[in-house]
N, C-alpha and C positions, 0 to 999 in steps of 0.2 A: 932633146928629146930622146926616150928610151930608143936604143939600136933593138931591133927584131929581125929575127930570121923567120923565112915559112918553114914549117915543118907539115908532114902529111902522118896521119893519122889512121888504122884501121876502125872502122867503127864496132867490126865484129868482135875481134880481140885487142885492140888497142895498140898493136903493133907500130912502131913509130919510123920514119922513112923519110930522106932526105927530098925524095924526087916524088913523082906521082905516077902511079901505074893502073892499069883495068885488073890488074888481079892481087890479091894481098899475097904475097911469100909467105906468110904465116899460118894463116888459116886455110887459104886458097880462096876464098869468097869473093866474088867478080863486084865489081862497083860500090865497093865500101869504103876506098881510099879517099878522105877527104882533107882539105887542107885547113891549117890552122896555125896561125901565129902566135909565138909566145917570145917573150923578152928574155935577151941574154940574163943570164943570171952569174953574176960573179959574187955576189955575197950571200950571207944566210938570209932569210926572210924573218926571223927573230923566231920566238919561241914558239908560237902559234903554227910555225909554216910547216910545210907536207916534208921537209926534209931535216927538221930538229927530230935530235933522239925521244924517245918515250921516257925516259929518266935520266937525270943529270947523273954525270959518274957511272956511264953504263960500265958494268963488267962483268964476266962470266961467273956464274954460282951454281953449286950442285940441287940438281933435281930435288933433293930432301932438304933443301932451304928454303924453296918457292914458298913464300907466305900466302895462304888462304883463306886469311879472315876478313878479308874485304870483297869475297868472291862469293858473299852469301846472296841469294837468288831472292828477288823481289817478284811479288805475288801483284798482277796485272788487273785484279778484280774479276778475271774472265779467267774460271778454270780450264775451258777447252782451250784458250788461245797460250795458256802456260805451257798445257801440252804440247803444243807445238812448238814451241820454243823451247822445250827440253826439260821444264821444270819451272819456269819463271824468266824473270830479266834479268840475265846475267849482268854485274856491272861491269864497264868498262868494255861492253859489245857494242858491236856496229850493226844495225837491222835495217835491211833494205825491204820497203812495203811497196810493191807494184802494182797497177791494175788500170782499167780503162776507167775512162771520165765518167762520175756518177755512180762509181763501184760501192763507195763510202770509206775510203782510205782516210780521209781528212776526218769524219767521223767517228770511225774506230779510234783511231788515234787520241782523238779528241776526250772520248770517254776513259781510255786507258791513262792517260795524263791526268784527269780529275781523281781517279781512282788513286792513282800513286799518290796525289796531292795532299792527301790525308795523313800520311808517313812520309812522306819524303819531301824534298824541294825540286821543284819540276818547272823545266822554262821551255815553253813551247813558242818556236820561231815560226809566224806567219807570213811570209813571202807573197803567196798570192792573193790574202786578203788583210784590210787594216785592222788596228784591234779591234773598232768597235763592231766592224762586222765580224769577227771572230768570236766578240761577246754574244751576239746576237743569238749563235750557232751553239754557244756554250749554254745560255741560258734555255735553249729547247730542251738540250739533253738534260739539265741541272747539273752543271760542272760544280765543281768544288771551288770556294772563292780565292784560295790558297794559291791557286794557279799562276803561275807569272807568264806574263805575253811579252812578247818581243816581236815589232812588226818591222823588218831589217831584210833588205836584202843585200846589204856589203857585208859580204863573210868575215872581211877581218873587223868591222867594228862589231859583227857580234861576237866571234871569239873572244874580243876585249871585254864585252859584256860576262859572257858566261866565265871569264877566268877569275871576276869581281864577284860573282854570283856563287860560284861554285856548286852547281846543282848536281842533284844523283840522278836525274834523266833531262834529256835534250830530245827535243821532237823538231827536225827541220821538216817545213813544208810549204816549198818541196826543192830536191837538189838542184831542179833545171831551172830554180829560179834566184838562186843565190849566186853569186860571183864575187872572186878575189879582184881586188884594182888593179894589183899588179902583174894581172894576166890580161895580156892586149886580145882578147876576145868576147864576142857578146854571150851573155848569160843562156844557161843551156846547150853550148856546144862542146864539141869536144874537148876540148882543152879545157873550159872551165869545169866542166863536170867531174874529168879525171882530177883535177887539182882541188876542189872544193872537197870532193870526198877524201882526197890522201890528207888536206888538213884537218879534217872532222876526224878523221882516223887516229892521227896524230894526238890531238886532243882528248880522244876517248881513253884510250889504251893509256896517256901519260898522267890523267887524273882519276881515271876508275869511272866516268860519267856513262851510262849509258844512252847511246845515241841511236833514233829511230829517224830515218830517211826516207822521204816519201818520193817514188820514182813515177815519173811518168811512164806511157808504152806507145809503142807505135803501131801502126795501122796492121801489124802481121802479129801483135799481142806480146812482143819483146820489149823489154824495157829499155828506153831512148836513151841513148851515152855509148860510150864504149864498153865493149865486153868485160874490160879490165874492171870496171865498177862491180860487177857481179863477184869478179873473183878478188876484191879486196875487202868484201864486207863479210862479217861473220855468219849471218844468216839471211838468206832471199826467201821474202815472202810475197806469193803471187794471189792477187782476187781474182775467184772464177766465179762462173754461174752466167745461165743463159741472160739474154736480154728482155727485160719484161718481167722478171722473176722476181719475185721478192725476199728470195734468197740467198746470201754469198758466201761462197765457200772461200776460204782462205787455206792457200797449201804451200806446204815449207819445200823450195827446191832447193834449198843448202842450209845445212845447220850446223855449224862445227860444235854444238852443244848440247844436242839431239838428233833423234831419228830425222833423215830426210823424209819426203813424201808424207808426213801428217799432215792431217786435216783438221780444220774446226769449221761449225756452220754457223753461221749467224740469221738472222730474221728481221729485215728493216723494217720499221715501223715509224711510225711519227717522232717518237722520242729518242730515236737513234738505233743503235745496233743493239739486239737483243740472242744469246746464245742458245744454241739447240742440244742439248743434253744427250740427246740420242740420235743420231744422224740417219740410222736404220731406217726409223719410221717415216723420214722423210723421203729417203730412196725409193723405199717399199711403194708408197703412194695408197695401200690399203694393207688391213692387219693379215698379218699371216692365216689366220683360218678363214681367212675371207675365199669366196669362189672367183678362180683365176680365169680370165677369157683366153678364147683362142688365141698363140703366139705368145704367150707372156711366160717368164720363168724368172725363177728367184735365185740368183747365185751369192755365195759368200767370199768376198774379197778381202785382204789385208790391205787397208789402207794405211801407210805408215806402221805404226804397232798395233793398231785395234782392226778385230775381223766387222766388218761392215756388210748389211744383206743390200742388194740392190735388185730392183727389178729390170730385166732385159725384155726387151719386146722386140717381135719380129715381124715383117709383113712380108707375105711370097703371092705375087699376081703375075700374071700371062704377060709376056712382054710384048708391047705392040710395036716394035720395031727389030730391027734384025741383029742388034747386038742387047741384051740383057744386061740392065742396069744394076749394079751392086752398091749401094749407098750405106754409110755407117755414122753413126751419129755417137761421137763420144767412145767408138771403138777403133781400133786400129783397122783399117781399110783392108791392111796386105794380111790381116791375121784372120779377117771375117773372110775374104776371097779362099783361103788356105781350109777353113771350115768347110764351106761349101765344098768346095773340091772333094775332100775327106767323104763328106755324105754322098756325093754322087757314086765315088768309086767303091767305098766301103760299107754304105748302105743301100745302094741303088735307089736313092732319091732322084727323078729327073729335072733338076732345076737349070738344067742347060738353056731351057725357052721362057725362062719365069726372072721376072725381078726381083731381087732379093732385098729389102730395107731392113737394117737393125739398129737399136735406139736402148740407151741407157736412161731410164725415167730420173729426174732430178737434176740433170747438168752433172753429175762426177763421172769422171773418165776413167774406164778401166784399163790398165794398162799391164795386168800381170797375166799370165796364162793360166792361172787356176779358172778364169772364166769360160774356157773354152767348151766346156760339159753343158753349162746354162745355155751358151748362145746356140750350139748346136740342137738341144732339144727345143728350146724357142721356136727356131728354122722348121724344124721336123712338125712341131705342132702346130703351125700355121700351115705349111704344104699340105697336111693332112687333114687339116680344119678338125683336130681334135685338141680338147685341153688338157693341159697337165693336170696330175691329181692337186687337189686343194692342199695348201700348206703342206708345200713339197719346196725342198731348196737342193740345188748340185753344185757340185763343184770338181774339179780336175782339168787335167790339162790334155790334149789330144794330140797322138802323136800321129806321123804321117800313114801308119798302116792300120790305124783306126783305135788302137789301144787308148784306154783311160788312164794315164800315168799320175802319180801321187805329186803330190805339192805341200808344202811347207805350214805347219800350224795346224796339223789337220783337229786336232783335241779342241783347241779353242774354237774353229770354225764351227764344227758341232755342238758344243755347247751354247756359242753366241745363237745357230738357230733354234735350238731348244729352248732356249731363255724367251725367244719372241713368238713362241708358239708353234713351231714348224715340227711336223711330227714324221714326215716323210724325207728323209733326208739319202739323196743317190751319191755316192763318195766313190773314189776308186781304190784298187784293193790295196794293202798294206798295215790295217789295222784289227783289233777285235772289238770296236765298241759295239755295243746293245742297241737295239732298237736304228738300224741303220742299214741301207739298200748299199750294196758291193756291186759295183758293175766292171767289168773288165775290157770292154768294147764299146763302142760309140753302139753301135747293130743291137747289142743287148740291152743298152741303156735304153735306145727309145722302144726297143719292145718292150721292156719291163713298165717305162713311163708310161707310154701311150697307150698299153692294154688294160689299164685299170678304169 
C-alpha cells in the first residue's frame, strides 16, 4: 500500500503547510485551508509527470538563439476570440476558460476545435460526457468530422494517448473531472487540480501543443480549485453575462501573449455561439441618433485595447427610509458613492434624502475612471428630470474638488463616438479636437448638458 502523508493547502493561494490553521499565513484568507492527502514521491513519474523537464538535455541558451519557427499563431475561426488571445492560439500555451454552468464554455471550445480541425490535429477530451453525447452536441453546431474525441477521466491514460497522437491543440473538458491515479485524492480536489494542471503544462510546453482547460466556478464566481491554477496557466478567460440573457461576454483576466481585460461578445442561438463584431451596438441598446430618456448617458470606455460605447442608466427617487439606498450594477459601489458626494458638495444637488440607483446596460462591468463624467451626468439628469442631448457621449475622470480630469486614448474615444453617429461629445480639457465640448468641472458640464 502506498504510504501517504496529510498535507494542507490554501484554496486561495495554493500555499502548502503541514498542519491546519484557521487563517492562511501566505495570503491571509480565513477558512481557506483544506486537507489533501498526497503520496510520498521517491521516484520520477515519467516523461508525462509534472516533475519532468520541458525538454531533454536542458541547457541555458542565448536569447538570440531561441527558435521562434514553431510559435506561429493559429486562428480559432472567431476573429474577436483571436483578439482576446492576443492574435490567435499560441502553440505550447495553456489557456484556462472559466464560467458558470450553462454559460457556453463547452459549446464555444467545441466550435473552436471544429474550426481548427480543418487545418490541424485537434483532440477534444470529454470528461463530463460520453463520446456519443459529445457527437450529438457537435452535430448541432456542425462540427468538422476530422475532430478527434477522447472520452477519458484518467489523465495518465489520456496523456499516453496524446503522446501517440501528437496533436496541435488539445481541449480538456474539464480540469475538475480528470484525475491522476498516483495522487490519492478525488477528482476536482485541490491536490488533483494542481497536479493535473502541472502535468498538462509540462506536456504543453514540451510538445508545443496548445491546451485549453475548462474550469468550473464556485458560487462567488471564482474558478474552483487552488489559486495556483490561475498562476500556472498562460491565459485566463472568464465567461460573463446576466442570467437569462442570450449574450455572453468572454473577458481575458490574464494573458501572457496579449493585453488583459480584452473582451469579445457572443450571441447564443440554437446552432451554437455567434460572435458580435460591434459590441458598442449591443451595450448602447439604441442608436446614437435616437432620443435618450431621462437618466440615460453614454460613456466611451476602453475595454482591453478597444474603445467601447456603453449606456449608463440612473434612477433617483425619494427615500422611504431613514438611510438612502445606493445600489450599483456593473459599477463599483464605492466609486458611485464618491460621485454622489461630489455632486452634493460641488454642484449642490440635494441627494442626501434620495435613493440612487446606477446600472450599465448589456452586462458589461465598468472599472476605469473615465466613466465618472457619464455617471454623474446620468444622475443629474435623473434628479432634475431633464434628458441629456440626443446623440451625446461623455468621458472623463472626476476629482474630489469637482474638476474633470483627462484620461488616456482621448483621440480614439472621440473617433469611435463620431463613427457611431454621436455629435455632442463632452470631453475633459487637454486637446484641440474640433466639434467637441470641453468641460473643466462637473458643475459646468451639468450646466452645459442639461441647459440644451
